[in-house]
PLY file of the C-alpha trace (Angstrom):
ply
format ascii 1.0
element vertex 139
property float x
property float y
property float z
element edge 138
property int vertex1
property int vertex2
end_header
286.63 41.46 170.51
289.83 40.46 168.77
290.75 37.74 169.25
293.93 37.72 171.16
292.36 40.37 173.30
292.04 40.99 176.85
288.42 40.95 177.87
288.95 45.15 180.16
286.43 45.59 182.53
284.19 47.56 181.47
283.75 50.20 183.85
286.26 50.46 186.91
284.81 50.95 190.83
286.56 54.14 191.37
284.01 54.66 194.79
285.73 51.20 196.18
288.64 51.71 195.43
289.62 55.16 196.87
287.35 54.26 200.11
289.23 50.96 200.33
292.70 52.55 200.36
291.41 55.65 202.39
290.25 53.66 204.66
293.33 51.19 205.12
295.48 54.69 205.08
293.51 56.54 208.04
294.01 53.34 210.16
297.18 51.91 209.86
298.38 55.82 210.77
296.28 55.47 213.90
297.33 52.09 215.04
301.02 53.98 214.40
299.55 56.70 216.67
298.50 54.13 219.18
301.68 52.65 219.45
304.21 55.14 218.94
302.15 58.71 221.25
303.07 61.42 220.45
304.08 60.86 216.44
300.86 62.76 214.98
302.72 65.82 217.40
306.08 65.88 216.61
305.44 65.22 212.69
303.57 68.61 213.19
305.80 70.29 214.28
307.91 69.67 211.89
305.91 70.62 208.76
305.33 73.88 211.19
308.94 74.50 211.46
310.44 74.11 207.23
308.09 76.44 204.26
308.99 73.10 201.89
307.57 70.57 203.34
303.71 72.90 204.15
303.91 73.53 200.99
304.83 69.96 199.96
302.60 68.60 202.41
299.87 71.11 200.86
300.28 69.75 197.42
300.30 66.62 198.03
296.43 66.94 200.30
295.57 69.23 196.38
296.29 66.48 194.14
294.88 63.62 196.38
292.01 65.26 197.29
291.57 66.46 193.51
291.71 62.61 192.54
289.50 61.93 195.15
286.45 64.16 194.23
286.93 63.81 190.29
286.62 60.32 190.36
283.66 59.57 192.74
280.39 60.45 191.25
277.58 62.35 193.31
274.63 59.80 193.36
272.41 60.68 195.95
270.84 57.06 196.43
274.57 55.73 197.05
276.13 57.16 200.53
279.50 55.77 199.36
279.69 57.77 196.00
278.57 61.34 198.25
280.82 60.82 201.28
284.00 59.76 199.48
282.59 63.36 196.81
283.23 65.38 199.88
286.01 63.99 201.41
287.57 64.53 198.12
285.65 68.42 198.59
286.87 68.25 202.35
290.68 67.70 201.15
291.11 70.27 198.82
289.69 72.86 200.84
292.33 71.73 203.51
295.24 71.70 201.27
294.48 75.16 200.13
294.25 76.17 203.33
297.56 74.71 204.30
299.18 76.80 201.19
297.98 80.09 202.26
298.10 79.85 205.45
299.93 77.14 206.88
301.65 79.40 209.85
297.95 79.83 211.71
296.68 75.67 209.83
299.90 74.08 211.46
299.53 76.21 215.32
296.19 75.50 215.54
296.87 71.87 215.04
299.31 71.60 217.93
297.14 72.73 220.19
294.21 70.57 219.32
296.67 67.22 219.04
297.97 69.02 222.21
295.18 68.30 224.24
293.07 65.60 222.44
295.35 63.05 220.50
293.72 59.65 221.97
290.72 61.76 221.09
292.10 62.66 217.31
293.77 59.18 216.56
290.54 57.45 217.92
287.97 58.93 215.65
291.20 58.98 212.66
290.37 54.54 213.50
285.99 54.54 213.58
286.54 56.50 209.72
289.29 54.21 208.24
287.63 51.32 209.16
283.94 52.43 208.81
285.10 53.95 204.95
286.95 50.00 204.91
284.41 48.59 205.71
282.21 50.38 203.30
283.90 49.31 200.94
284.62 45.50 201.54
281.04 45.45 201.40
280.39 47.03 198.21
282.48 43.89 196.38
0 1
1 2
2 3
3 4
4 5
5 6
6 7
7 8
8 9
9 10
10 11
11 12
12 13
13 14
14 15
15 16
16 17
17 18
18 19
19 20
20 21
21 22
22 23
23 24
24 25
25 26
26 27
27 28
28 29
29 30
30 31
31 32
32 33
33 34
34 35
35 36
36 37
37 38
38 39
39 40
40 41
41 42
42 43
43 44
44 45
45 46
46 47
47 48
48 49
49 50
50 51
51 52
52 53
53 54
54 55
55 56
56 57
57 58
58 59
59 60
60 61
61 62
62 63
63 64
64 65
65 66
66 67
67 68
68 69
69 70
70 71
71 72
72 73
73 74
74 75
75 76
76 77
77 78
78 79
79 80
80 81
81 82
82 83
83 84
84 85
85 86
86 87
87 88
88 89
89 90
90 91
91 92
92 93
93 94
94 95
95 96
96 97
97 98
98 99
99 100
100 101
101 102
102 103
103 104
104 105
105 106
106 107
107 108
108 109
109 110
110 111
111 112
112 113
113 114
114 115
115 116
116 117
117 118
118 119
119 120
120 121
121 122
122 123
123 124
124 125
125 126
126 127
127 128
128 129
129 130
130 131
131 132
132 133
133 134
134 135
135 136
136 137
137 138
C-alpha cells in the first residue's frame, strides 16, 4: 500500500450489518405499532386502496430482498448467514406476490391483522430482537 493511502478492511461482514439493520427496523416498527394500535392496519388499508403504493411497496421489498439475498453467502456452519439468505429469498418471493396478486395479498393481511394484530407485533418484536442480538454477538 502506498504512502498516504488509507487502509481498507479486506471484507465487510454483510451478514452482521444486514441482520443488525433489519433487526433494528423490525424492533422500531413493532414499538411504533405498540405505541399506536391500529397503525399497521391503517397502512395496509392505504396500500390496498392505491395501485401505485402496491407497486412501490413490491418494488421496494424486491430491491431489499435481492440485496439481502446477494449479500449473504450460504455457509451451513454459520446459522446467521443461512437465516439472512433465507430472509432475502422470502422477501423476493413475497414482493413478487405483492406485485402480481396485490388485491388478494393485502385483503389476506387485512383479515389477519384485524384478528391477530398484537400477535404479529410481538412476533415482529421478538424476531427483530433476535436478529439484532445475533448481529451484536458477531461484532
